[in-house]
N, C-alpha and C positions, 0 to 999 in steps of 0.2 A: 783536389778532392773531387771524385766523380759524382755527378748528380744523375740519379736514375729518373727517367722522365715518364710522364703520362702520354698516352696516345689518345687524343680527344679531338673531335670535329675535324678529322683528316690531317692532323699535324702532331708532331712531337712537342710537348709542352712541359716546361719545368714548373713545379709548384712554387709558391712564394715561400722563401726561407727554407728552413730545414725542420720538418716535423719529426723525423726519425733518423738517428745515426745508425749506420749499418756496419756490422763487424763480422770478420772472419771467425767462424765458430771454433776453429782449431787453434789459430794463432792469437786470436783476440785483437788483431789489428783492424783499424777502421778501413773499410773498403769503399765507403761512399755515404751519400745522404739521399733521402727521398722526401717528397712533399706533394700533397694534392691541394694545398691551400690555394684558394683563388680560382679553382676550376669552376666553370659555369655548367652546373649539372643539368639545368633546364636545356641548355644548348646541346649538351651531350645526348640527352634523351631524344630531342627533336631530330638531331643528326642521324641517330640510329634508326628512328622510325621512318624518316623521309628518304634517307639515302640507302641504308643497308636493307631495311625491311621491304621497301618497294621492289628492290631488285630480287631479293631472295624469294618473295612470294610469287613472282612471275616464273621462277624456275620450277621444273618438275622434280619429283623425288629422285628419279634416276640422275638428273643433272646435279642435284645437290649431293647425292651419294658419290658420284664420280669426282666432284669437287673435294670432298673429304678424302677420298683415296689419293688424289693428286697431292693434297696437302701432307698426308701421312708419308708418302714416298719422299717428298721434298724434305721434311723434317728429319727423316731417317738418315738422309745423306749428310745432314748437318749435325748429327748427334754428338760428335766428338767435342765440340765446343761447349755443349750443355753439360757433358760429364765433367769437363775441366772446371767449370764454374760451380757445379753442384757440390764439389769438394768443400767449398766455402761454407756450406750449410752443415758441415760435420758428417756428411754421408759417405759411407763406403761405396765401393763399386757396385755391390749388390743392392744397396739402398738406392743408389742413383738409377740403377737399371729398372727398379720397380717404378720409380717416379717418371723417368724419361721414356724408356721403351714401353713401359706399361701404359703411359698416357698416349703415346703414338699408336699402340695397339688398340686403344679405344677408338681412335679415328678409323682404323682399318675395319674393326668390328661393326661400327655404325655405318660405314660406307657400304658394307655388304648387305645391310638391311634394305637398301634400295630395291632389292628384288622382291621384298614382301609388300611393297607399296605400288600403286598404279602409276602409269605414265602420265601423271597429272600433277598440278600444284597442290591438290587437296586429296583427302583420303575418303574412300567410301567404306563406312563402318558396318559390318554385319550383313544381315540379309533383309530383304524387303518384308514388310508386314502387311498382310491383307487387312483392309479396313472396311470392306463392303461385301455384301453377298454376291453381287454380280461381277466383282473383280475390276470395276472401273475406277476405284479409289484405293490407293495404297499408301503406305508410309515407308520411309527409309531414314538413314542417318548419314550425314557427311561431316567431316571434320576439316576445318580450314585453319591455316596458320593464324595465330593471334597477331593483331596489328600493333603489338607493343614491343617491349624490349625485355630480354632476359638479363637480369642483374645477378651476377654470381659473386658472392662474398666468401672467399676461401680461407682455409687455415694455413698455418706456416709450414706444416709438415710435408706437404706434397705440392710444391709451387708449380710444377708442370702437370702432373697427373690430375690435380684438382681442377685445373683450368680445362684441359683437353677432354676429360670425361664428361664435363658439363656442356662445353660448346659444341662437341660433336653431335649431341642430341638436339639442341635447339637449332643449330644450323641445318640439320637434316629436316627438321620440321618447318624451316623457312622463317625463323625468327632471329634477329640480330642480338648480339650480346655486348654487355659492358662487364668486364672482369675486374674485380678488386681483390688481388691476392693479399696475403698478410704482408704488412709493411716490412716485417723482419727478414723475409726471404724473397721479396719482390724482385730483387735484382736478377734472379734466375728466370722468373716469368718474363721480365722485361726483355731479356736477351732473346728468348724464343719469339715473343711478339714482334720484335723488330724484324726477325727473319720472315715471319708470316706476312707482315705488311709489305716488306720488300718483294716478296714473291708474287704479289698481286693475284694470288690464286683466289682469295676471297673477295667478294664485291666490296668496294669502299663503303664504310659504315657498318659492315657486318660484325666487326670486332673493334672495341675500344678498351683501353687499359687505364686503370687508376692505381698508382703505386703507393700513394701515401695513406693517411688515415681514412680518407674517404668520407669525412664529415659532411653530411648533407646529401649523400648519394641516393638516399631513399626519399628525399623531400618532394621529388617531382614525379613519382610513379602515378600511373593511372590504372583504371580497371582492366586494361588489356596487357599490362606488364606482368612479369613473373619474377619472383625473387627466390634465389636459393642461398642458403647459408650453411656453411660447414664450420664448426668450432664448438665452443663451450655452450652447454645448455643455458646457462645464465644469460650470456650475451644474446643468444638466439631468441630467448623469450622476450628480452627487452625490445629487440628489433621487430619481432613479430607483432608486438602490441603498439607500435608507433601509430599515431593517428592517420598518417598517409597510407599505411597498410590496411588498417581496420576500416577506415571511412570509404576506401575505394575497393574493398573486398579483393585485395590483391593476393593471388595464390602465393603462399610462402612455404617453401620446402625446407624444413629444418632437419639437418643431419648432425646430431650432437655426439660428443664423446660419450662412451658408455662403459659400464663395468661388465665386460664380456667374460664368459666362463668357458673353461675346458674341463670336461668330465672324463674320468677314467672308468671304464666299465669294470664290474667285479670279475669278469672273466679274464681280464687283461693282467694276469699275475706276472711277477718278475720271471723272466725267462721266455715269455711269449713275445712274438713279434710286435703285438699291439702295445705292450708295456714300453718297449724301446721306441716305438713310433711316438708314443705320448710324450716321453721325456724329450725327444728330439724336437717335437712340435712346440712344446712349451718353451724350451730353451730358445728356439728361433724367434718365437713371438716376444720374448723378453728383450732380445738383443738386436733384432732387425730394426733399422731406423732408430736405434737406441730406445726402443719402446714407444716412440712417438707416432703411434698409429691409433686412430679411433677404433680400430678393430682388434687391437692387441689384447692378449689374455691377461686380465687383471685378477681373476680368481681361479685357482687351481683346485678343483673339487674331486677328491679321490676317496675310495673306500677307507673307512676308519682303520681297518687292519693293515692298510698299505701306506699309511702316512710316513712311517720311517723309511720304508723302501723308496718311495718317491723322493723324499727329501735327500736321501743319500745319493741316489742316481742323478738327481738334478744338480746337486752341489758338485759332484764329480764332473759333470758335463760343463757347468758354468766355470769351473776352475780353469778350463782350457781357453776360456774367452780372453782375448787380449784387447785392451782399450788404447786408443791413441790416434795418431795421424794416419788416415786411410792411405796416404801415399806410401807408407811402409807396408809391404806385402804380408807381414806377419800379423797385422792388426785385423781383428774381426769385428770390432765395434767402434764407431766414431764417437762424436760428441752429441750433446743436445744442440738445438739450433741456435740458442742464445744464452747468455749468462742470466738473463731474466728468467728463462725457463728453468734453469738450475735452481734459482731461488724458489720458484713456485713448486717444483717437484719436491725439493727438500722440506719446504713448509708442510706439504701434505704428508710426507713420510713421517715427520715429527708428530703430526696429528694421529696417524695410524699407530704410532709407537705407544700411545696412551692406552691402547687396548690389546696390543699383540706384539710379539717379539720378532726381531730380525734373526733369521737362522742362517741366511746365506748373504754375504756381502757386507760392506761397511760404508757408511756415509763419507768417511774421511780417509781411511787407510786403504788405498788402492793405487796400483801402478799405472802410469801412462807412458806409452812408447812413442818416441819421436816428437814430443810436444811438451809444452809447459802446462802442467796440470792446473795451475792457478790462472794462467792467461786464457786458456780455452774453456769451453762450456762442457767439461767432462763430468760424468756421473757414473758411479758403479752400479751394476745390477744388484737389486735388493729383492730378497724373497722373505716374506713374513710367514709365520705359522700362527694360525688362529684355531684353537681347539674347540671353540664354542661359537660358531658362526651364526647361531640363532639368537644369541644374546649380545655378543660383541659385534655390533652391526655397523661400526664405522666403515668397515671394508666394503659394505654394500652402498655406501653413500659418498665416499671420498675417492676421487680418482687422481692418481699420480700419473701425469702424462709423460712418463719416462719408463726406464727399464725396471719397473717395480710390479711385483705380483704377490699374491698371498695364497699359501697352501692351507686347505681346510678339509675336514672329513665329512663323509655322509654315511648313513646307515643302510639305506636301500635306495632304489631308483626314485621312489616317490620323494624321499628326503632330498636327493640330488636336484630334482626338479624344483622343489620348494626353495632350496638355497639359491639356485640359479635365478629364480624369479625375484629374489630379494633385491636384485639389481634394478628393479622397477622399469624394466624395458631395456633391451640390449640390441646392438647391431647384429651380433653373431654369437653363436655358441657352437662348441664342437663336442662330440662324444666319440671316444676312441674305444671301439669294441668289435669283436669278431662275431658277436651274438646278435643276430638280426632282431630277436625278440626284445632284447635290452634296448637296442637302437630304436625300435618302434615305440616302446613304452616311453622312452625319453622324448623323442621327437614330437609325438602327438600331444603329449602333456605339456611340453615346454614351448611349443610353437607360438602360442598366443602372446608371449612376451619377447619374442625374438624375430628379427627381420630375416635371418638366415641361420640354418643349422647344417654343419658339416658332420657327416658320419664317416669316420676314418678308420681304416683297418688295412691289413696286409694286402688285400685284394686290389685296393685303389691307391695305396700310398705312393707308388712309384710315379703316378701321373697326376696325383692330387695337387691342386694349386695352393692348398694349405688353408688353415684357419683364417688367416688375416687378409686373404685376397678376394675382394669383391670382383665379380666378373661382369663384363659389359652387357651380356645378354640376360643377366639375372638382376632383379631389383636389389638395390642397396639402400638400407635404411632400417628403421626399427621403431617399435611403439614406445610410448612413455618417455623415459629419460632420454632415449635415443633420438627423440624429436618428433616421431610420428610421421616422418616423411619417407619418400621413395625416390631414388635416383636410378639412372641407367635402366636396366630391365628390358633391353631390346626395344621392340615396337611400343611397349607400354610407356617407356620413357619419352619417346618421340611424341606420343599422343598427349603428354602432359602439357605440351606447348601449343596445343591446338584446341579450337572451340568445337565441341560437338553440337550439331544442330539437326533437329528432326525436320524432315521435309515430307510434304504430303501432296498428292495430286494423282493425275491419271498415269497409268504405267508408261505411256509414251513420253510424258513430260519427265517422269522420274528416270527413264532411260536416257533422255537427253542430258539430264543433270549429272547422272552418275557415270555415263559412258559405259554402262553395263545393261544388257538386255533384261528387261523385266517382263515376266509373263503377263500377257494382256496388251502389250505394246504392238505397234504395227510390225508386220512381218512381210515386207515386200519380197516377191519372188526373185531370187538371184538369177541374173542372166549376164554372162554365162555362169556355169556352175562355180560355186565358191572355191573349189579346188583348182580352177583355172585362173584364179586371180592372185596377184602379188599382194604382199602385206599392205601396202599403201592403198590398194584399190578396194579392199574389203571395208564394208560399212556395218557397224553394229546394228543388228536387227534383220539384215537380209537373210533370206531363208531358202533352202532347197526343200521342196515337197517331193518326196520320193514316190516311186512306184509302190504297189501294195504286194503283200505276200500272205497267202492263207496257210496257217500252221497245220501240219498233219501229224498223225501218229508216227509216220515214217521219219519225220524231222526229229521227233523226240528220241526214237530208238537210235537213229544214226548219230545224234549228238552224244547220247550216252555211250555209244561204242567209241567214239573219237575221244571224248573227255575222260571216260572211266567213271563218270558220275552216275551211279545206279541207285540213287536215293529212292526210297519206296514210292514217294509221291509222284515220281516221274514214270516208274516202271511197273508198279504192282497195284492194279486197280482194286484188288481184293483187300487191300490194307487201308483203304481210305475212310472206313467207318470211324466216326468220332474225330474226324479232322475237318478242317475248313474247306477242303477240296471236294468238288462234285464229281470230278473225273480226273484222269491222268492230266498232270499240268506240265506245261513246257518249262524247261530249265530257264532261269533268269538269264544265265550267260548265253544261252542259245539266242534269246531275244536280242541281247546286245550284239552278239556276233552277226545275227541276221540283219540287224539295223546297219551295221558297218557295211555289209554287203549291199544294202540298199542305197546308202548315202555316199559311198566312196566313188570318186571318179578315177578309174584305173589308169588312165594314161599319165605319162610323166608330165609334171607341171611344177608350179612354185612350191607346193607342199613338200617339205623335206622329210618329215617324219611325224608320227604320232607317238608321244612319249608318256602318256598317262591318262588316268581317269579320276575324276573327282566326283564326289557326291552321287554315287550310283545308287538308285533305289528301284525296286520292283514293287509296284503299287497295286497291281490287280492280277489275279490268276489268269493265265492264258491257256485255254483248252484247245484241243484239235478242232479245227473248223473256224477258229477265230482269224479274222483278216487284220493284219497290222500294216501300218505305214509309219513313216518318220518325218517329223518336222526338224530340219537340221539348220540351226540358226547361229549366226555369229553373235556370241555372247559378250566377248570382251577382247580387246587388243592390248598387248603389252610390248612395247618396243624393247629391243635389246641392243646394247652397244657392241661394236666389233672388238674382239680381243686383240687383234692385230690387223695389219694391212692385208694379210693373206686370208683372213677369216671371211666367211660369207655373211653379208649384211642380211639380217633376218629379224623376225619378231615372233612372239608367242601369240597364238590365237586360240581362245577358248570357244568351243562350239557347244551349244546346248543340243543334246540328243533327246528329243521328245518322241517316244514310241507310243502310238495310240492305236485303238482298235476301231472296228467299224462304227461304233457309237460316237467316236470322237474323243472318248475318254482315255487319259494317259494310263498306260499299263507299265511303263518303265521310263525312267529319266536319268540322265547322267550328263556330266560335263567332260568332254575330252580336250586334251591339250595337244596342240599341233605346233610345229615349227614351220614357219612360212617365209620363203625367200622374198627379199625386197626387189623391186624392179631397179631402183637406184642403188647400185653396189658401192657407191662412194660414201654412204652414211653408215 
């Protein structure tokens, strides 16, 4: 009998005895045991903090991002073995693809976020805040990695995706993780973690695994640790209120199963593309992963006059569904993950039957292809019909975590919103409509009780990822019953694992801390010109003070001729009454163009190109006779990795373009982005 092991304090460790027997969901055969009994959780936490955390915190965001990319590429090469074992969870090929390649996709997506962070181990958040009249005292914010551990307690339905979507974020932030998958499907997680550890891509201590029940895993958390939980709301609430969590003010992200809804717009009549899209989407949400998704559609909310049409179309589509061993190519839906899950789903179906009727499917009478129905964890799709969702409210409180959903009517869009909100907080809702006014009414009024809303119609259906697919760059979570937490979300998710700290001081000090030039800091004159320096040779704050230029009416006329911009304020002095202008004013873009003419060093050098402008503002009118100059300052440096050996080693340099007049006052300000060659081409 195979024993699935924990990876703790740098070694593979078997727990004491057998806490959980593990079974093949299709055949019912026992495939192993697992246990976490006897693990030293205090030692696990210390190992993560001292070994993994110390190394990760020294790495920059680009280094961490490239680490994730390397890991994703490595796992993708090994995906076949994960698919083979995933079949034991009852998953079809499509189900496994969501779990395996969807999880690896999270690594790729988060790896790409490295470009949104500085070339530092910490993050500079937002803009500087002036705190004094003279400008010698300012404030800013930085965010540093928490010096604790991310503990992830995951559900049984996504043993790979559940792990990867979480660790991708905490690793990018510079925080180590301890992962506790559900004991029932931990064998698949364990297989992947073995590969991750063997690859040596992650620093030792960055990832540890607990495969058993994990009793005591939260006993040793401190105020710098972070806990995430995915699973039932009831279990999540118990864990969230443990003394170790409450007493230490430990951030606890709860993502709970919820009663999600799909709404059919009144415009989506039978025969329209949207009606067909709705039926297909609902059928998919019922059958993919055999309905074992926290985002699955549990409530099908349709116009009251279309109840029979939807029921008939859905019954026809579900009749084509085939249940059985996913190894048989004719099978479209596998089993639930365990026989225990079958018992739980059946018990909740029986509770719902007290108020509403099954109109599609049967608890006992269904066929299974290529497997023994009694031995495996099979369950038929079930669709209820509830004619009175305002009074028969069990459907808004009881979740069957399987292929079960309920059809119910609404009168108008306000009624649909009310019914959807009866779920007391959901991860996701979708509305299928071609009418943007209907979509707007629903989204704006339902959003307060939903973490995500999908608006689906013919225009986006071919590329839509669907109702049940949370995306790495968007937040995943929801209010109320859904747990009140947020996961993923691109940069937002990374910052969850970091501590925001306000910093105050002189602009020169804040420049040194943030590695970004702050107005009021020292501006030593560059020698030679900054365009003559390679990336490594540039220093934040060094400045080119340009020659001056006096603006003339001829400049304004010539620029208007070249640009075609003949706006009256530039060209017609007789039209300036009741405006803010005293006389013809120079074009803002002329000022920027002239500034470039003043600060650019024309000879060939390390600067490869200028590829953008950020935060351009024109702050004071410039009239003929005004003399302008430019303070051209190195604002920030961002390293770039080489794409391949043939690529040019380079970095991005942001320059502050401060255009000022003869009084010294700024008349225009912008940040330009340049690509600058490195002297050392080996990096």
